[in-house]
Biopython code that builds the backbone (N, CA, C, O; Angstrom):
import numpy as np
from Bio.PDB.StructureBuilder import StructureBuilder

atoms = [
    (1, "MET", "N", (8.706, -50.885, 18.701)),
    (1, "MET", "CA", (8.222, -50.042, 19.769)),
    (1, "MET", "C", (7.685, -50.909, 20.903)),
    (1, "MET", "O", (7.042, -51.935, 20.679)),
    (2, "ALA", "N", (7.961, -50.478, 22.091)),
    (2, "ALA", "CA", (7.430, -51.162, 23.263)),
    (2, "ALA", "C", (5.979, -50.739, 23.445)),
    (2, "ALA", "O", (5.645, -49.558, 23.348)),
    (3, "GLU", "N", (5.139, -51.701, 23.705)),
    (3, "GLU", "CA", (3.714, -51.390, 23.881)),
    (3, "GLU", "C", (3.426, -50.947, 25.307)),
    (3, "GLU", "O", (3.995, -51.483, 26.259)),
    (4, "GLY", "N", (2.542, -49.967, 25.451)),
    (4, "GLY", "CA", (2.037, -49.575, 26.755)),
    (4, "GLY", "C", (3.029, -48.900, 27.675)),
    (4, "GLY", "O", (2.869, -48.971, 28.893)),
    (5, "TYR", "N", (4.030, -48.260, 27.149)),
    (5, "TYR", "CA", (4.991, -47.570, 28.008)),
    (5, "TYR", "C", (4.467, -46.193, 28.412)),
    (5, "TYR", "O", (3.570, -45.643, 27.773)),
    (6, "GLU", "N", (5.039, -45.653, 29.475)),
    (6, "GLU", "CA", (4.694, -44.318, 29.935)),
    (6, "GLU", "C", (5.828, -43.367, 29.565)),
    (6, "GLU", "O", (6.994, -43.758, 29.504)),
    (7, "TYR", "N", (5.464, -42.121, 29.322)),
    (7, "TYR", "CA", (6.478, -41.121, 29.018)),
    (7, "TYR", "C", (7.249, -40.765, 30.280)),
    (7, "TYR", "O", (6.658, -40.617, 31.350)),
    (8, "PRO", "N", (8.568, -40.627, 30.159)),
    (8, "PRO", "CA", (9.340, -40.248, 31.339)),
    (8, "PRO", "C", (9.138, -38.758, 31.645)),
    (8, "PRO", "O", (9.119, -37.926, 30.738)),
    (9, "LEU", "N", (8.990, -38.443, 32.912)),
    (9, "LEU", "CA", (8.811, -37.059, 33.350)),
    (9, "LEU", "C", (9.645, -36.843, 34.606)),
    (9, "LEU", "O", (10.120, -37.798, 35.221)),
    (10, "ILE", "N", (9.813, -35.600, 34.971)),
    (10, "ILE", "CA", (10.474, -35.278, 36.230)),
    (10, "ILE", "C", (9.480, -34.554, 37.118)),
    (10, "ILE", "O", (8.529, -33.937, 36.638)),
    (11, "ASP", "N", (9.710, -34.638, 38.406)),
    (11, "ASP", "CA", (8.832, -33.977, 39.368)),
    (11, "ASP", "C", (8.933, -32.460, 39.238)),
    (11, "ASP", "O", (9.963, -31.917, 38.840)),
    (12, "GLY", "N", (7.843, -31.802, 39.582)),
    (12, "GLY", "CA", (7.844, -30.351, 39.650)),
    (12, "GLY", "C", (7.423, -29.641, 38.376)),
    (12, "GLY", "O", (7.495, -28.414, 38.303)),
    (13, "LEU", "N", (6.984, -30.390, 37.369)),
    (13, "LEU", "CA", (6.540, -29.756, 36.128)),
    (13, "LEU", "C", (5.084, -29.329, 36.244)),
    (13, "LEU", "O", (4.271, -30.005, 36.874)),
    (14, "SER", "N", (4.773, -28.199, 35.627)),
    (14, "SER", "CA", (3.378, -27.764, 35.570)),
    (14, "SER", "C", (2.644, -28.605, 34.524)),
    (14, "SER", "O", (3.266, -29.347, 33.764)),
    (15, "VAL", "N", (1.344, -28.483, 34.495)),
    (15, "VAL", "CA", (0.542, -29.221, 33.511)),
    (15, "VAL", "C", (0.971, -28.841, 32.097)),
    (15, "VAL", "O", (1.135, -29.716, 31.247)),
    (16, "ASP", "N", (1.152, -27.559, 31.837)),
    (16, "ASP", "CA", (1.571, -27.114, 30.508)),
    (16, "ASP", "C", (2.948, -27.664, 30.143)),
    (16, "ASP", "O", (3.183, -28.027, 28.991)),
    (17, "GLU", "N", (3.849, -27.729, 31.103)),
    (17, "GLU", "CA", (5.181, -28.272, 30.841)),
    (17, "GLU", "C", (5.113, -29.764, 30.547)),
    (17, "GLU", "O", (5.818, -30.254, 29.665)),
    (18, "VAL", "N", (4.276, -30.486, 31.271)),
    (18, "VAL", "CA", (4.095, -31.919, 31.004)),
    (18, "VAL", "C", (3.573, -32.109, 29.582)),
    (18, "VAL", "O", (4.043, -32.986, 28.857)),
    (19, "ILE", "N", (2.619, -31.301, 29.190)),
    (19, "ILE", "CA", (2.056, -31.385, 27.833)),
    (19, "ILE", "C", (3.143, -31.146, 26.797)),
    (19, "ILE", "O", (3.198, -31.850, 25.788)),
    (20, "ASP", "N", (4.009, -30.165, 27.029)),
    (20, "ASP", "CA", (5.074, -29.863, 26.079)),
    (20, "ASP", "C", (6.134, -30.958, 26.023)),
    (20, "ASP", "O", (6.641, -31.268, 24.945)),
    (21, "VAL", "N", (6.474, -31.543, 27.161)),
    (21, "VAL", "CA", (7.447, -32.644, 27.177)),
    (21, "VAL", "C", (6.869, -33.854, 26.444)),
    (21, "VAL", "O", (7.566, -34.493, 25.655)),
    (22, "VAL", "N", (5.619, -34.165, 26.698)),
    (22, "VAL", "CA", (4.969, -35.280, 26.013)),
    (22, "VAL", "C", (4.893, -35.007, 24.507)),
    (22, "VAL", "O", (5.087, -35.921, 23.705)),
    (23, "ALA", "N", (4.616, -33.776, 24.121)),
    (23, "ALA", "CA", (4.567, -33.418, 22.693)),
    (23, "ALA", "C", (5.913, -33.659, 22.028)),
    (23, "ALA", "O", (5.967, -34.101, 20.881)),
    (24, "PHE", "N", (6.994, -33.375, 22.732)),
    (24, "PHE", "CA", (8.323, -33.647, 22.189)),
    (24, "PHE", "C", (8.496, -35.141, 21.941)),
    (24, "PHE", "O", (8.926, -35.549, 20.862)),
    (25, "PHE", "N", (8.162, -35.960, 22.944)),
    (25, "PHE", "CA", (8.316, -37.401, 22.776)),
    (25, "PHE", "C", (7.378, -37.937, 21.691)),
    (25, "PHE", "O", (7.735, -38.880, 20.984)),
    (26, "GLN", "N", (6.202, -37.357, 21.551)),
    (26, "GLN", "CA", (5.297, -37.771, 20.478)),
    (26, "GLN", "C", (5.869, -37.413, 19.103)),
    (26, "GLN", "O", (5.646, -38.138, 18.133)),
    (27, "SER", "N", (6.598, -36.311, 19.016)),
    (27, "SER", "CA", (7.212, -35.958, 17.734)),
    (27, "SER", "C", (8.362, -36.915, 17.407)),
    (27, "SER", "O", (8.614, -37.205, 16.238)),
    (28, "VAL", "N", (9.051, -37.401, 18.427)),
    (28, "VAL", "CA", (10.077, -38.436, 18.213)),
    (28, "VAL", "C", (9.396, -39.704, 17.697)),
    (28, "VAL", "O", (9.865, -40.318, 16.738)),
    (29, "GLU", "N", (8.299, -40.090, 18.329)),
    (29, "GLU", "CA", (7.539, -41.261, 17.870)),
    (29, "GLU", "C", (7.098, -41.091, 16.425)),
    (29, "GLU", "O", (7.175, -42.034, 15.637)),
    (30, "ALA", "N", (6.640, -39.905, 16.071)),
    (30, "ALA", "CA", (6.167, -39.647, 14.705)),
    (30, "ALA", "C", (7.276, -39.867, 13.690)),
    (30, "ALA", "O", (7.020, -40.348, 12.586)),
    (31, "ALA", "N", (8.502, -39.521, 14.051)),
    (31, "ALA", "CA", (9.631, -39.713, 13.133)),
    (31, "ALA", "C", (9.833, -41.192, 12.817)),
    (31, "ALA", "O", (10.282, -41.539, 11.725)),
    (32, "TYR", "N", (9.510, -42.051, 13.756)),
    (32, "TYR", "CA", (9.659, -43.493, 13.560)),
    (32, "TYR", "C", (8.390, -44.159, 13.023)),
    (32, "TYR", "O", (8.473, -45.097, 12.230)),
    (33, "GLU", "N", (7.226, -43.683, 13.448)),
    (33, "GLU", "CA", (5.983, -44.410, 13.179)),
    (33, "GLU", "C", (5.210, -43.917, 11.965)),
    (33, "GLU", "O", (4.598, -44.725, 11.267)),
    (34, "GLN", "N", (5.219, -42.632, 11.695)),
    (34, "GLN", "CA", (4.411, -42.101, 10.596)),
    (34, "GLN", "C", (5.100, -42.358, 9.268)),
    (34, "GLN", "O", (6.313, -42.194, 9.133)),
    (35, "ALA", "N", (4.308, -42.761, 8.300)),
    (35, "ALA", "CA", (4.859, -43.109, 6.989)),
    (35, "ALA", "C", (5.663, -41.961, 6.387)),
    (35, "ALA", "O", (6.697, -42.187, 5.758)),
    (36, "GLY", "N", (5.197, -40.749, 6.577)),
    (36, "GLY", "CA", (5.899, -39.595, 6.019)),
    (36, "GLY", "C", (6.901, -38.983, 6.963)),
    (36, "GLY", "O", (7.578, -38.020, 6.602)),
    (37, "GLY", "N", (7.013, -39.514, 8.163)),
    (37, "GLY", "CA", (7.941, -38.956, 9.141)),
    (37, "GLY", "C", (7.327, -37.771, 9.874)),
    (37, "GLY", "O", (6.106, -37.639, 9.955)),
    (38, "VAL", "N", (8.179, -36.924, 10.400)),
    (38, "VAL", "CA", (7.749, -35.759, 11.162)),
    (38, "VAL", "C", (8.219, -34.488, 10.444)),
    (38, "VAL", "O", (9.326, -34.438, 9.907)),
    (39, "GLU", "N", (7.371, -33.481, 10.446)),
    (39, "GLU", "CA", (7.747, -32.175, 9.877)),
    (39, "GLU", "C", (8.881, -31.589, 10.709)),
    (39, "GLU", "O", (8.822, -31.584, 11.939)),
    (40, "LYS", "N", (9.912, -31.095, 10.031)),
    (40, "LYS", "CA", (11.032, -30.498, 10.754)),
    (40, "LYS", "C", (10.580, -29.339, 11.631)),
    (40, "LYS", "O", (11.023, -29.217, 12.773)),
    (41, "THR", "N", (9.705, -28.489, 11.110)),
    (41, "THR", "CA", (9.271, -27.325, 11.887)),
    (41, "THR", "C", (8.511, -27.743, 13.134)),
    (41, "THR", "O", (8.673, -27.137, 14.193)),
    (42, "THR", "N", (7.688, -28.767, 13.020)),
    (42, "THR", "CA", (6.943, -29.287, 14.166)),
    (42, "THR", "C", (7.903, -29.857, 15.200)),
    (42, "THR", "O", (7.786, -29.578, 16.394)),
    (43, "PHE", "N", (8.847, -30.654, 14.731)),
    (43, "PHE", "CA", (9.805, -31.263, 15.647)),
    (43, "PHE", "C", (10.649, -30.199, 16.331)),
    (43, "PHE", "O", (10.830, -30.247, 17.547)),
    (44, "LEU", "N", (11.166, -29.247, 15.576)),
    (44, "LEU", "CA", (12.029, -28.220, 16.161)),
    (44, "LEU", "C", (11.284, -27.355, 17.170)),
    (44, "LEU", "O", (11.865, -26.941, 18.173)),
    (45, "ALA", "N", (10.013, -27.079, 16.920)),
    (45, "ALA", "CA", (9.210, -26.314, 17.888)),
    (45, "ALA", "C", (9.057, -27.098, 19.185)),
    (45, "ALA", "O", (9.199, -26.536, 20.271)),
    (46, "ALA", "N", (8.766, -28.397, 19.079)),
    (46, "ALA", "CA", (8.621, -29.243, 20.266)),
    (46, "ALA", "C", (9.953, -29.369, 21.001)),
    (46, "ALA", "O", (9.990, -29.349, 22.231)),
    (47, "TYR", "N", (11.040, -29.500, 20.253)),
    (47, "TYR", "CA", (12.368, -29.638, 20.857)),
    (47, "TYR", "C", (12.784, -28.354, 21.568)),
    (47, "TYR", "O", (13.400, -28.406, 22.633)),
    (48, "THR", "N", (12.455, -27.213, 20.994)),
    (48, "THR", "CA", (12.763, -25.925, 21.625)),
    (48, "THR", "C", (12.041, -25.793, 22.960)),
    (48, "THR", "O", (12.635, -25.356, 23.946)),
    (49, "LYS", "N", (10.776, -26.165, 22.998)),
    (49, "LYS", "CA", (10.013, -26.120, 24.257)),
    (49, "LYS", "C", (10.603, -27.093, 25.272)),
    (49, "LYS", "O", (10.735, -26.760, 26.449)),
    (50, "PHE", "N", (10.955, -28.286, 24.823)),
    (50, "PHE", "CA", (11.569, -29.292, 25.690)),
    (50, "PHE", "C", (12.834, -28.737, 26.333)),
    (50, "PHE", "O", (13.043, -28.878, 27.538)),
    (51, "ARG", "N", (13.667, -28.113, 25.528)),
    (51, "ARG", "CA", (14.921, -27.546, 26.037)),
    (51, "ARG", "C", (14.680, -26.374, 26.975)),
    (51, "ARG", "O", (15.444, -26.164, 27.917)),
    (52, "ARG", "N", (13.632, -25.616, 26.725)),
    (52, "ARG", "CA", (13.304, -24.486, 27.601)),
    (52, "ARG", "C", (12.809, -24.989, 28.965)),
    (52, "ARG", "O", (13.144, -24.416, 30.001)),
    (53, "ILE", "N", (12.026, -26.042, 28.955)),
    (53, "ILE", "CA", (11.490, -26.614, 30.192)),
    (53, "ILE", "C", (12.601, -27.283, 31.004)),
    (53, "ILE", "O", (12.626, -27.180, 32.230)),
    (54, "LEU", "N", (13.505, -27.956, 30.327)),
    (54, "LEU", "CA", (14.631, -28.657, 30.968)),
    (54, "LEU", "C", (15.933, -28.000, 30.502)),
    (54, "LEU", "O", (16.576, -28.486, 29.572)),
    (55, "PRO", "N", (16.317, -26.908, 31.142)),
    (55, "PRO", "CA", (17.453, -26.136, 30.648)),
    (55, "PRO", "C", (18.815, -26.825, 30.769)),
    (55, "PRO", "O", (19.748, -26.467, 30.051)),
    (56, "THR", "N", (18.941, -27.801, 31.658)),
    (56, "THR", "CA", (20.243, -28.463, 31.772)),
    (56, "THR", "C", (20.297, -29.685, 30.871)),
    (56, "THR", "O", (19.334, -30.444, 30.760)),
    (57, "GLN", "N", (21.440, -29.856, 30.233)),
    (57, "GLN", "CA", (21.610, -30.998, 29.342)),
    (57, "GLN", "C", (21.484, -32.320, 30.096)),
    (57, "GLN", "O", (21.025, -33.317, 29.539)),
    (58, "MET", "N", (21.889, -32.323, 31.349)),
    (58, "MET", "CA", (21.806, -33.546, 32.141)),
    (58, "MET", "C", (20.350, -34.020, 32.251)),
    (58, "MET", "O", (20.073, -35.208, 32.084)),
    (59, "GLU", "N", (19.424, -33.098, 32.531)),
    (59, "GLU", "CA", (18.005, -33.465, 32.623)),
    (59, "GLU", "C", (17.467, -33.923, 31.273)),
    (59, "GLU", "O", (16.728, -34.904, 31.188)),
    (60, "GLN", "N", (17.846, -33.200, 30.215)),
    (60, "GLN", "CA", (17.398, -33.569, 28.873)),
    (60, "GLN", "C", (17.861, -34.977, 28.528)),
    (60, "GLN", "O", (17.065, -35.811, 28.097)),
    (61, "LYS", "N", (19.145, -35.237, 28.717)),
    (61, "LYS", "CA", (19.715, -36.545, 28.365)),
    (61, "LYS", "C", (19.127, -37.656, 29.232)),
    (61, "LYS", "O", (18.919, -38.776, 28.765)),
    (62, "GLN", "N", (18.862, -37.338, 30.493)),
    (62, "GLN", "CA", (18.268, -38.325, 31.398)),
    (62, "GLN", "C", (16.895, -38.765, 30.890)),
    (62, "GLN", "O", (16.593, -39.959, 30.862)),
    (63, "LEU", "N", (16.058, -37.792, 30.486)),
    (63, "LEU", "CA", (14.723, -38.143, 29.981)),
    (63, "LEU", "C", (14.808, -38.829, 28.625)),
    (63, "LEU", "O", (14.062, -39.773, 28.363)),
    (64, "GLU", "N", (15.710, -38.367, 27.756)),
    (64, "GLU", "CA", (15.873, -39.004, 26.446)),
    (64, "GLU", "C", (16.315, -40.460, 26.605)),
    (64, "GLU", "O", (15.827, -41.342, 25.898)),
    (65, "LYS", "N", (17.236, -40.707, 27.530)),
    (65, "LYS", "CA", (17.715, -42.071, 27.772)),
    (65, "LYS", "C", (16.596, -42.951, 28.328)),
    (65, "LYS", "O", (16.446, -44.105, 27.926)),
    (66, "GLU", "N", (15.822, -42.404, 29.244)),
    (66, "GLU", "CA", (14.710, -43.162, 29.818)),
    (66, "GLU", "C", (13.643, -43.436, 28.751)),
    (66, "GLU", "O", (13.053, -44.517, 28.728)),
    (67, "PHE", "N", (13.395, -42.464, 27.874)),
    (67, "PHE", "CA", (12.430, -42.655, 26.786)),
    (67, "PHE", "C", (12.915, -43.766, 25.851)),
    (67, "PHE", "O", (12.123, -44.608, 25.428)),
    (68, "LEU", "N", (14.193, -43.771, 25.532)),
    (68, "LEU", "CA", (14.757, -44.822, 24.684)),
    (68, "LEU", "C", (14.584, -46.192, 25.340)),
    (68, "LEU", "O", (14.212, -47.163, 24.681)),
    (69, "LYS", "N", (14.850, -46.258, 26.616)),
    (69, "LYS", "CA", (14.719, -47.515, 27.360)),
    (69, "LYS", "C", (13.277, -48.017, 27.344)),
    (69, "LYS", "O", (13.034, -49.212, 27.179)),
    (70, "ARG", "N", (12.333, -47.113, 27.515)),
    (70, "ARG", "CA", (10.921, -47.497, 27.592)),
    (70, "ARG", "C", (10.303, -47.766, 26.224)),
    (70, "ARG", "O", (9.497, -48.684, 26.072)),
    (71, "SER", "N", (10.680, -46.966, 25.229)),
    (71, "SER", "CA", (9.996, -47.026, 23.933)),
    (71, "SER", "C", (10.793, -47.705, 22.832)),
    (71, "SER", "O", (10.222, -48.288, 21.911)),
    (72, "GLY", "N", (12.108, -47.629, 22.930)),
    (72, "GLY", "CA", (12.953, -48.119, 21.848)),
    (72, "GLY", "C", (13.246, -47.055, 20.808)),
    (72, "GLY", "O", (13.912, -47.335, 19.811)),
    (73, "TYR", "N", (12.762, -45.839, 21.021)),
    (73, "TYR", "CA", (12.968, -44.739, 20.074)),
    (73, "TYR", "C", (14.049, -43.797, 20.592)),
    (73, "TYR", "O", (14.008, -43.352, 21.739)),
    (74, "ASP", "N", (15.007, -43.506, 19.734)),
    (74, "ASP", "CA", (16.173, -42.708, 20.112)),
    (74, "ASP", "C", (15.946, -41.233, 19.760)),
    (74, "ASP", "O", (16.059, -40.839, 18.600)),
    (75, "ALA", "N", (15.626, -40.429, 20.774)),
    (75, "ALA", "CA", (15.380, -39.000, 20.562)),
    (75, "ALA", "C", (16.627, -38.307, 20.019)),
    (75, "ALA", "O", (16.531, -37.442, 19.149)),
    (76, "TYR", "N", (17.797, -38.690, 20.533)),
    (76, "TYR", "CA", (19.045, -38.075, 20.078)),
    (76, "TYR", "C", (19.258, -38.303, 18.581)),
    (76, "TYR", "O", (19.684, -37.396, 17.866)),
    (77, "ALA", "N", (18.964, -39.499, 18.115)),
    (77, "ALA", "CA", (19.118, -39.806, 16.689)),
    (77, "ALA", "C", (18.181, -38.942, 15.844)),
    (77, "ALA", "O", (18.563, -38.483, 14.767)),
    (78, "VAL", "N", (16.973, -38.722, 16.322)),
    (78, "VAL", "CA", (16.023, -37.870, 15.590)),
    (78, "VAL", "C", (16.511, -36.427, 15.585)),
    (78, "VAL", "O", (16.454, -35.756, 14.555)),
    (79, "ILE", "N", (16.988, -35.948, 16.723)),
    (79, "ILE", "CA", (17.508, -34.578, 16.816)),
    (79, "ILE", "C", (18.618, -34.388, 15.793)),
    (79, "ILE", "O", (18.611, -33.407, 15.048)),
    (80, "LYS", "N", (19.565, -35.306, 15.748)),
    (80, "LYS", "CA", (20.684, -35.211, 14.798)),
    (80, "LYS", "C", (20.192, -35.294, 13.356)),
    (80, "LYS", "O", (20.672, -34.553, 12.498)),
    (81, "ALA", "N", (19.247, -36.181, 13.081)),
    (81, "ALA", "CA", (18.723, -36.314, 11.720)),
    (81, "ALA", "C", (18.039, -35.031, 11.272)),
    (81, "ALA", "O", (18.211, -34.600, 10.131)),
    (82, "VAL", "N", (17.268, -34.420, 12.160)),
    (82, "VAL", "CA", (16.589, -33.165, 11.826)),
    (82, "VAL", "C", (17.606, -32.058, 11.590)),
    (82, "VAL", "O", (17.472, -31.284, 10.642)),
    (83, "GLN", "N", (18.617, -31.978, 12.439)),
    (83, "GLN", "CA", (19.630, -30.931, 12.305)),
    (83, "GLN", "C", (20.461, -31.086, 11.040)),
    (83, "GLN", "O", (20.928, -30.093, 10.483)),
    (84, "ASN", "N", (20.652, -32.315, 10.580)),
    (84, "ASN", "CA", (21.514, -32.580, 9.426)),
    (84, "ASN", "C", (20.763, -32.724, 8.106)),
    (84, "ASN", "O", (21.376, -32.984, 7.070)),
    (85, "SER", "N", (19.449, -32.558, 8.135)),
    (85, "SER", "CA", (18.647, -32.773, 6.930)),
    (85, "SER", "C", (18.164, -31.451, 6.350)),
    (85, "SER", "O", (17.858, -30.505, 7.075)),
    (86, "ASN", "N", (18.106, -31.412, 5.038)),
    (86, "ASN", "CA", (17.529, -30.258, 4.343)),
    (86, "ASN", "C", (16.082, -30.516, 3.940)),
    (86, "ASN", "O", (15.407, -29.626, 3.422)),
    (87, "ALA", "N", (15.612, -31.727, 4.178)),
    (87, "ALA", "CA", (14.245, -32.094, 3.812)),
    (87, "ALA", "C", (13.246, -31.452, 4.772)),
    (87, "ALA", "O", (13.601, -31.084, 5.892)),
    (88, "LYS", "N", (11.999, -31.321, 4.329)),
    (88, "LYS", "CA", (10.948, -30.745, 5.168)),
    (88, "LYS", "C", (10.461, -31.724, 6.223)),
    (88, "LYS", "O", (9.934, -31.322, 7.261)),
    (89, "LYS", "N", (10.642, -33.019, 5.950)),
    (89, "LYS", "CA", (10.232, -34.067, 6.889)),
    (89, "LYS", "C", (11.401, -35.009, 7.121)),
    (89, "LYS", "O", (12.258, -35.194, 6.257)),
    (90, "VAL", "N", (11.414, -35.599, 8.307)),
    (90, "VAL", "CA", (12.438, -36.579, 8.636)),
    (90, "VAL", "C", (11.744, -37.869, 9.055)),
    (90, "VAL", "O", (10.841, -37.867, 9.891)),
    (91, "ARG", "N", (12.188, -38.966, 8.456)),
    (91, "ARG", "CA", (11.641, -40.292, 8.745)),
    (91, "ARG", "C", (12.790, -41.164, 9.215)),
    (91, "ARG", "O", (13.815, -41.266, 8.541)),
    (92, "MET", "N", (12.623, -41.789, 10.363)),
    (92, "MET", "CA", (13.648, -42.663, 10.910)),
    (92, "MET", "C", (13.334, -44.103, 10.541)),
    (92, "MET", "O", (12.171, -44.504, 10.499)),
    (93, "ASP", "N", (14.363, -44.868, 10.279)),
    (93, "ASP", "CA", (14.235, -46.286, 9.961)),
    (93, "ASP", "C", (14.376, -47.068, 11.257)),
    (93, "ASP", "O", (15.447, -47.056, 11.865)),
    (94, "GLN", "N", (13.333, -47.741, 11.691)),
    (94, "GLN", "CA", (13.347, -48.484, 12.944)),
    (94, "GLN", "C", (14.410, -49.579, 12.954)),
    (94, "GLN", "O", (14.978, -49.883, 14.003)),
    (95, "SER", "N", (14.674, -50.157, 11.822)),
    (95, "SER", "CA", (15.639, -51.251, 11.786)),
    (95, "SER", "C", (17.055, -50.755, 12.065)),
    (95, "SER", "O", (17.914, -51.541, 12.463)),
    (96, "LYS", "N", (17.309, -49.463, 11.861)),
    (96, "LYS", "CA", (18.639, -48.904, 12.116)),
    (96, "LYS", "C", (18.743, -48.306, 13.507)),
    (96, "LYS", "O", (19.782, -47.751, 13.864)),
    (97, "ASN", "N", (17.685, -48.410, 14.298)),
    (97, "ASN", "CA", (17.694, -47.851, 15.635)),
    (97, "ASN", "C", (18.679, -48.583, 16.540)),
    (97, "ASN", "O", (19.218, -47.989, 17.474)),
    (98, "GLY", "N", (18.916, -49.851, 16.277)),
    (98, "GLY", "CA", (19.877, -50.609, 17.028)),
    (98, "GLY", "C", (19.423, -50.991, 18.426)),
    (98, "GLY", "O", (20.239, -51.389, 19.258)),
    (99, "ARG", "N", (18.133, -50.874, 18.691)),
    (99, "ARG", "CA", (17.641, -51.185, 20.021)),
    (99, "ARG", "C", (16.434, -52.066, 19.922)),
    (99, "ARG", "O", (15.862, -52.446, 20.944)),
]
sb = StructureBuilder()
sb.init_structure("model")
sb.init_model(0)
sb.init_chain("A")
sb.init_seg("    ")
for serial, (resi, resn, name, xyz) in enumerate(atoms, 1):
    if name == "N":
        sb.init_residue(resn, " ", resi, " ")
    sb.init_atom(name, np.array(xyz, "f"), 0.0, 1.0, " ", f" {name:<3s}", serial, name[0])
structure = sb.get_structure()
């Protein structure tokens, strides 16, 4: 993980929207950093809000790519892992992040 990075945001978000976008990125971090990973329900709730705030895939992918660049954590990989897992929690292996 890169130390001291800032979360990527776009202009025009309300305070509540900024909080929800940051919560999504924090849930991605939890998948990599927490020993037990992230709860699927927690992650999916944060991801749903993220998608509602940024309805176009282009905006979503732009922020996910910028987050990966700044943090080293791949939001897309976590999304896919959560969608493909039957477990209650998802834990990402940092060594397989490839970044």
